C-alpha positions in Angstrom: -149.0 -11.2 17.0 -145.0 -11.3 16.4 -142.5 -9.1 18.2 -142.5 -7.0 15.5 -146.4 -6.4 15.2 -145.9 -6.0 19.3 -143.4 -3.6 18.8 -145.3 -1.4 16.0 -148.0 -1.4 18.4 -146.1 0.3 21.2 -145.0 2.7 19.0 -148.9 3.3 17.8 -149.1 4.0 21.5 -146.2 6.1 22.5 -147.1 8.2 19.4 -151.0 8.5 20.4 -149.4 9.7 23.9 -147.2 12.6 22.1 -144.3 11.1 23.8 -142.5 10.9 20.1 -142.8 14.7 20.4 -139.6 16.9 20.7 -141.7 18.8 23.2 -142.6 15.8 25.6 -142.5 15.6 29.6 -141.4 11.9 29.0 -139.0 11.6 25.7 -138.4 8.2 24.4 -134.6 7.8 25.2 -132.2 4.4 25.2 -131.7 6.2 29.5 -135.4 6.8 30.4 -136.9 3.9 28.7 -133.7 1.4 30.5 -135.0 3.3 33.3 -138.5 2.6 33.1 -137.9 -1.2 32.5 -135.6 -1.9 35.7 -138.2 0.1 37.7 -141.5 -2.4 36.0 -139.3 -4.9 37.2 -139.1 -3.9 39.9 -142.4 -4.1 40.4 -142.8 -7.7 39.1 -140.4 -8.5 41.8 -142.8 -6.5 44.4 -145.4 -9.3 43.7 -143.5 -12.2 45.7 -142.1 -9.7 48.2 -143.6 -11.7 51.0 -145.6 -14.7 49.3 -143.8 -17.5 46.8 -146.9 -16.3 44.8 -148.1 -13.1 43.5 -152.4 -12.7 44.9 -153.5 -12.5 42.1 -152.7 -13.9 38.2 -154.0 -10.7 36.4 -151.4 -8.4 38.5 -148.5 -10.3 37.6 -149.6 -10.3 33.8 -150.3 -6.9 34.5 -146.6 -6.1 35.7 -144.9 -8.4 32.7 -147.0 -7.0 30.3 -145.6 -3.8 31.4 -141.7 -4.7 31.4 -142.3 -6.4 27.4 -143.7 -3.1 26.6 -140.7 -0.8 27.8 -138.6 -4.0 26.4 -139.8 -3.9 22.8 -139.5 0.0 23.0 -136.0 0.3 24.6 -134.9 -2.0 21.5 -136.8 0.0 19.1 -135.4 3.0 20.4 -132.0 1.7 20.2 -132.3 0.2 16.6 -131.7 -3.4 17.9 -134.5 -6.2 16.0 -135.3 -8.1 19.5 -136.3 -11.2 17.5 -133.1 -11.6 16.1 -131.5 -11.0 19.0 -133.5 -13.2 21.3 -132.7 -16.1 18.7 -129.3 -15.2 18.1 -128.9 -15.7 22.6 -130.5 -18.9 22.3 -128.3 -20.5 19.8 -125.3 -19.2 22.1 -126.3 -20.5 24.8 -127.4 -23.9 23.4 -123.5 -24.3 22.8 -122.5 -22.9 26.5 -121.9 -25.0 29.3 -123.8 -24.6 32.7 
């Protein structure tokens, strides 16, 4: 599955929960999704709080998936082709001095 397909699958999930409707208590706005993305990223960090590695790889996988899903949704509602943005950023990074 590519990023576009994963994004479409995320949108199907959002639609199935009714979060795309105007009456939802969880509006899919850029602000709300950006906040959720950071909160989920913090949950990744929490797994490393007192240890060099998480207790279970499955916990890390689950939290990373949450981060990715919010990232896909934020890019989607922002009208950003995430796959193209990542490729452009990589190209730019290859030209940078580190």
